[in-house]
Backbone bond lengths (Angstrom), bond angles and torsions (degrees), N, CA, C in turn:
res aa  C-N    CA-C-N  psi(-1)  N-CA   C-N-CA  omega(-1)  CA-C   N-CA-C  phi
1 M - - - 1.436 - - 1.531 110.16 -
2 Q 1.315 115.87 -41.76 1.463 120.10 -179.34 1.533 110.43 -65.06
3 K 1.316 115.95 -39.43 1.460 120.44 178.55 1.524 110.64 -64.31
4 S 1.330 116.35 -43.25 1.456 121.51 178.82 1.524 111.08 -63.42
5 L 1.307 116.71 -42.97 1.455 121.04 179.34 1.526 111.16 -64.63
6 N 1.324 116.87 -41.26 1.460 121.35 179.39 1.531 111.37 -64.81
7 L 1.330 117.03 -43.50 1.468 120.13 178.67 1.526 111.46 -63.85
8 T 1.317 116.48 -38.51 1.463 120.05 179.90 1.521 111.57 -68.76
9 I 1.319 116.65 -39.06 1.470 119.67 176.73 1.524 110.13 -63.13
10 Q 1.315 117.13 -41.79 1.459 120.16 177.38 1.530 111.23 -63.44
11 K 1.330 116.99 -35.04 1.465 120.89 -179.46 1.531 111.57 -68.99
12 Y 1.314 117.14 -45.60 1.468 120.26 -173.98 1.523 113.67 -90.66
13 I 1.315 117.90 -30.98 1.470 120.20 -178.41 1.520 110.99 -104.41
14 G 1.321 116.63 -42.01 1.458 121.04 179.64 1.521 112.06 81.00
15 D 1.308 115.18 -168.45 1.464 120.38 177.54 1.522 109.60 -73.44
16 C 1.274 115.06 141.63 1.471 119.57 -178.40 1.528 110.38 -106.06
17 D 1.331 116.33 50.27 1.461 120.22 176.91 1.522 110.61 -68.23
18 E 1.317 114.87 -37.93 1.458 121.06 177.46 1.523 108.44 -114.62
19 P 1.316 117.47 152.63 1.471 119.40 178.51 1.531 111.63 -61.85
20 K 1.343 115.81 140.86 1.454 121.83 178.35 1.515 108.84 -123.59
21 V 1.311 114.60 149.68 1.459 120.75 178.20 1.525 107.86 -117.39
22 F 1.323 116.11 127.02 1.454 122.37 176.22 1.521 107.36 -114.71
23 Y 1.314 116.14 118.10 1.455 120.29 -176.15 1.522 112.46 -83.21
24 N 1.313 117.59 -36.70 1.458 121.25 177.95 1.524 107.60 -128.37
25 I 1.300 116.16 96.25 1.459 120.81 -172.49 1.525 112.60 -85.58
26 Y 1.332 118.29 -19.00 1.459 120.84 -175.30 1.537 113.52 -59.36
27 P 1.352 120.47 -50.43 1.473 118.90 179.21 1.533 112.91 -61.73
28 M 1.313 116.41 -36.78 1.455 119.64 179.27 1.540 110.96 -67.69
29 M 1.327 116.75 -41.69 1.463 120.26 179.78 1.524 111.76 -67.03
30 T 1.332 117.47 -37.27 1.466 118.57 177.70 1.529 111.13 -66.00
31 K 1.325 117.15 -34.92 1.468 119.08 176.60 1.528 111.47 -70.59
32 I 1.322 116.79 -37.39 1.469 119.94 178.53 1.527 110.23 -64.70
33 I 1.311 117.27 -42.37 1.465 120.93 179.87 1.525 111.21 -74.38
34 S 1.316 117.65 -31.77 1.466 121.26 -178.01 1.525 112.84 -68.26
35 N 1.301 118.41 -27.29 1.465 120.40 -179.36 1.524 111.91 -63.43
36 P 1.337 121.14 -54.00 1.465 118.77 177.82 1.530 113.07 -64.93
37 I 1.329 117.42 -31.97 1.463 119.78 178.87 1.529 110.14 -65.82
38 S 1.329 116.62 -44.72 1.464 119.23 177.96 1.526 110.77 -66.07
39 N 1.311 117.23 -33.21 1.458 121.48 176.77 1.527 110.59 -63.06
40 I 1.319 117.34 -40.90 1.463 121.47 179.77 1.523 110.64 -69.44
41 F 1.326 117.53 -41.30 1.457 120.25 -174.79 1.517 113.56 -80.24
42 I 1.334 119.12 -49.39 1.464 119.21 -172.41 1.520 114.33 -116.08
43 G 1.293 118.52 0.41 1.454 120.26 173.51 1.510 114.24 104.45
44 E 1.309 114.16 162.54 1.458 121.68 -174.86 1.522 112.78 -68.70
45 E 1.334 116.94 -37.31 1.469 119.80 -177.93 1.525 111.92 -63.82
46 E 1.318 116.38 -47.64 1.466 120.01 -176.33 1.522 112.45 -77.13
47 S 1.317 117.66 -24.07 1.466 119.32 -178.63 1.526 112.29 -76.34
48 K 1.312 117.69 -1.68 1.462 120.66 176.09 1.531 112.10 -83.16
49 Y 1.326 116.91 -15.37 1.467 120.46 -179.72 1.525 110.31 -78.36
50 E 1.316 115.66 133.60 1.467 121.09 179.50 1.528 111.16 -64.54
51 E 1.319 116.43 -29.72 1.464 121.59 178.92 1.535 111.08 -62.54
52 I 1.308 116.35 -40.01 1.474 121.40 178.78 1.521 110.43 -69.76
53 I 1.323 117.27 -44.63 1.468 121.09 179.72 1.528 109.70 -60.79
54 S 1.325 116.67 -43.81 1.462 120.47 178.83 1.520 111.47 -64.45
55 T 1.319 117.41 -38.27 1.460 120.68 179.40 1.515 111.24 -64.01
56 F 1.327 117.26 -47.72 1.462 120.17 178.17 1.528 110.91 -63.64
57 S 1.309 116.77 -39.85 1.462 121.29 -179.97 1.527 111.29 -65.28
58 E 1.319 117.11 -46.99 1.463 120.99 -179.43 1.521 111.69 -69.05
59 F 1.337 117.32 -33.87 1.465 119.82 177.59 1.527 110.46 -63.29
60 T 1.314 116.47 -40.14 1.463 119.95 177.55 1.520 110.02 -60.36
61 T 1.302 116.90 -45.12 1.463 121.22 179.26 1.527 110.95 -65.10
62 D 1.328 117.63 -42.78 1.458 121.18 -179.01 1.532 112.14 -67.42
63 A 1.325 116.99 -37.48 1.464 120.56 -178.45 1.520 111.99 -69.74
64 V 1.314 117.67 -26.24 1.461 121.23 -178.77 1.529 111.47 -71.00
65 Y 1.325 118.01 -24.77 1.466 120.63 -177.68 1.524 112.40 -57.30
66 I 1.316 116.85 -39.32 1.460 118.82 -178.40 1.529 111.15 -72.60
67 L 1.311 117.03 -25.13 1.465 120.04 177.44 1.521 112.24 -80.31
68 R 1.324 116.96 -17.14 1.462 120.65 -179.70 1.531 112.87 -76.65
69 I 1.317 117.14 -14.49 1.459 120.17 -179.85 1.533 107.91 -69.96
70 P 1.314 117.84 121.01 1.463 118.74 -179.65 1.531 110.76 -66.22
71 P 1.311 117.15 144.37 1.478 120.20 -175.84 1.532 112.63 -76.82
72 L 1.309 116.85 58.23 1.459 121.23 180.00 1.525 112.15 -66.89
73 L 1.330 116.85 -32.82 1.461 119.87 -178.76 1.526 112.71 -69.87
74 D 1.316 117.42 -18.01 1.466 120.44 177.53 1.524 111.89 -69.33
75 F 1.333 117.38 -18.35 1.461 119.65 175.20 1.530 110.58 -71.65
76 I 1.329 117.24 -30.60 1.456 121.65 177.97 1.528 109.98 -73.83
77 F 1.324 114.54 -51.11 1.467 120.39 179.31 1.528 107.91 -150.72
78 P 1.337 119.09 126.14 1.467 120.82 -179.25 1.536 111.19 -59.53
79 G 1.312 115.89 129.25 1.455 122.08 179.35 1.519 113.91 92.98
80 L 1.323 118.17 -4.69 1.458 121.38 -178.54 1.529 111.50 -67.44
81 Q 1.326 117.22 -37.67 1.467 120.53 179.52 1.529 110.36 -64.18
82 Y 1.324 117.19 -42.76 1.467 121.28 177.88 1.529 109.75 -62.17
83 Y 1.317 116.89 -42.23 1.466 121.12 179.84 1.532 110.57 -62.59
84 I 1.311 117.96 -44.90 1.469 121.85 179.58 1.526 110.46 -63.80
85 N 1.336 116.41 -45.33 1.474 119.94 179.64 1.522 111.41 -62.16
86 S 1.324 117.53 -45.49 1.467 119.71 -178.79 1.525 111.15 -68.87
87 T 1.326 117.95 -33.56 1.461 120.97 176.37 1.525 110.62 -65.71
88 M 1.328 117.10 -40.68 1.469 120.22 177.56 1.532 110.65 -61.45
89 L 1.323 117.22 -38.33 1.466 120.46 178.53 1.521 111.17 -70.02
90 K 1.319 117.30 -45.24 1.460 121.00 -177.24 1.529 112.74 -65.98
91 L 1.320 116.73 -39.56 1.459 120.43 -179.14 1.519 113.09 -80.19
92 G 1.318 117.16 -11.30 1.451 120.66 179.15 1.514 113.55 83.98
93 I 1.326 117.19 11.72 1.462 120.17 176.95 1.521 109.35 -62.76
94 Y 1.318 114.95 -44.93 1.466 120.22 172.54 1.513 107.31 -137.34
95 N 1.307 116.28 108.69 1.458 121.31 177.42 1.522 107.90 -134.87
96 P 1.337 117.15 104.25 1.465 119.49 -175.79 1.523 113.94 -67.67
97 A 1.327 117.88 -16.22 1.464 119.78 -177.12 1.519 113.36 -78.29
98 V 1.317 117.98 -20.84 1.459 121.44 -173.98 1.526 112.51 -60.25
99 K 1.328 117.16 -45.04 1.467 118.22 -176.22 1.533 113.19 -75.03
100 H 1.317 117.90 -13.24 1.470 120.93 178.50 1.529 111.74 -101.97
101 Q 1.302 116.14 -6.21 1.458 122.09 -174.74 1.533 112.38 -62.60
102 E 1.304 117.69 -43.46 1.465 121.78 -176.03 1.532 111.84 -62.38
103 V 1.314 116.50 -43.63 1.468 120.97 179.98 1.523 110.31 -64.86
104 L 1.320 116.53 -46.01 1.462 119.97 -178.69 1.520 112.10 -66.39
105 I 1.316 117.42 -40.38 1.469 120.02 179.02 1.523 110.42 -62.54
106 K 1.317 116.99 -42.40 1.468 120.89 -179.81 1.527 110.98 -59.10
107 H 1.323 116.74 -48.30 1.462 120.02 -176.89 1.530 112.47 -74.76
108 I 1.309 116.82 -38.31 1.467 119.43 179.87 1.518 110.71 -68.44
109 K 1.328 117.14 -39.37 1.465 120.65 178.69 1.532 110.58 -61.35
110 K 1.329 115.65 -43.48 1.469 120.32 178.52 1.531 110.63 -61.39
111 Q 1.317 116.14 -43.32 1.458 121.11 -177.99 1.537 111.91 -68.35
112 V 1.311 116.84 -40.54 1.464 120.80 -178.94 1.522 110.59 -66.81
113 T 1.328 117.87 -46.11 1.464 119.49 179.58 1.524 111.06 -63.89
114 K 1.310 117.36 -38.39 1.460 120.85 177.98 1.529 110.75 -62.98
115 R 1.318 116.77 -44.27 1.466 120.46 -179.08 1.516 112.13 -67.20
116 L 1.320 116.82 -40.50 1.463 119.08 178.82 1.531 111.08 -65.11
117 Q 1.334 116.82 -39.03 1.465 119.93 178.38 1.525 111.23 -67.75
118 E 1.337 117.18 -42.04 1.459 119.94 179.42 1.525 111.72 -66.55
119 K 1.316 117.40 -38.96 1.459 120.40 179.32 1.517 110.76 -65.73
120 E 1.331 116.28 -38.62 1.459 120.59 178.33 1.538 111.02 -69.11
121 K 1.326 115.94 -38.15 1.467 121.18 -176.89 1.527 111.94 -73.23
122 Y 1.352 117.40 -46.71 1.454 120.72 -173.31 1.530 113.93 -96.38
123 G 1.300 118.56 -16.85 1.461 121.26 177.38 1.524 112.45 67.01
124 D 1.330 115.37 -129.75 1.466 120.42 -177.28 1.518 113.41 -73.51
125 S 1.329 118.23 -18.80 1.465 120.31 -179.62 1.535 112.62 -82.66
126 W 1.317 116.44 -1.54 1.470 121.45 -180.00 1.516 109.97 -69.99
127 K 1.334 116.15 133.42 1.467 121.12 179.22 1.519 108.97 -81.81
128 R 1.314 115.73 114.42 1.463 122.66 -175.92 1.528 110.92 -75.98
129 P 1.346 118.49 124.27 1.465 120.27 173.54 1.526 109.76 -70.87
130 D 1.309 116.11 149.25 1.457 120.54 -178.09 1.527 109.22 -108.81
131 D 1.332 115.87 84.53 1.457 121.36 178.39 1.522 109.43 -149.48
132 F 1.312 115.60 178.00 1.460 122.08 -174.61 1.524 112.13 -66.85
133 I 1.327 117.65 -38.20 1.466 120.39 179.87 1.526 110.61 -62.03
134 Q 1.317 117.33 -41.22 1.457 120.05 -179.56 1.527 110.93 -66.11
135 D 1.324 117.19 -37.44 1.462 119.87 176.05 1.526 111.03 -62.72
136 I 1.319 116.88 -40.39 1.471 120.31 177.31 1.521 110.61 -65.62
137 L 1.334 117.05 -42.71 1.462 120.34 -179.99 1.526 111.77 -61.72
138 E 1.309 117.12 -38.27 1.460 120.17 -176.74 1.525 113.52 -81.08
139 N 1.330 117.35 -30.76 1.456 119.05 -172.73 1.522 114.88 -103.28
140 W 1.343 118.93 -35.93 1.453 120.56 -171.54 1.517 114.35 -125.64
141 F 1.282 119.08 2.36 1.461 121.65 -171.86 1.520 110.75 -95.43
142 D 1.320 115.44 132.75 1.459 121.84 174.09 1.526 107.39 -120.74
143 P 1.335 118.38 107.93 1.474 120.29 -175.32 1.526 113.63 -62.45
144 K 1.324 118.97 -16.92 1.458 121.06 -179.81 1.530 111.94 -77.30
145 N 1.318 117.08 -20.52 1.461 120.63 -175.44 1.520 113.19 -105.73
146 I 1.306 118.84 28.07 1.459 120.96 -177.96 1.521 110.65 -102.35
147 K 1.340 115.35 141.08 1.458 121.73 176.16 1.519 106.76 -108.18
148 Y 1.314 117.31 126.18 1.459 121.35 -177.21 1.521 112.95 -97.34
149 E 1.327 119.42 14.89 1.460 121.23 178.79 1.495 109.62 -78.05
């Protein structure tokens, strides 16, 4: 994680031999933080794609919008704001994950099929990646129940 974070900082900020001015640091910081997060969730190979980094970065920004709503409804009844927010997510009125779903499915599907083929081909000599997808594949995944559409 530290290596990934260091490489990303070098990519977006670079060497600081001379003073630099950043006028809008928020998008850059979300991309810097999104790289190690994507590395943890979907693996090192897929986290090198700019499309994945942008998806994780934009999802963070999109998810914050629902938290920015002040809890005014809690004055009427405690917990009402949480209920309204969760209902909006469940019904799909506002779901920030929908627009990032296609990109993530494309990359995760590619990674899962590659890992299943490599595990079948190399057996016990296969080098296991250490990320969240691999944990799901080993503990909760049933290859017979997957839809590839």
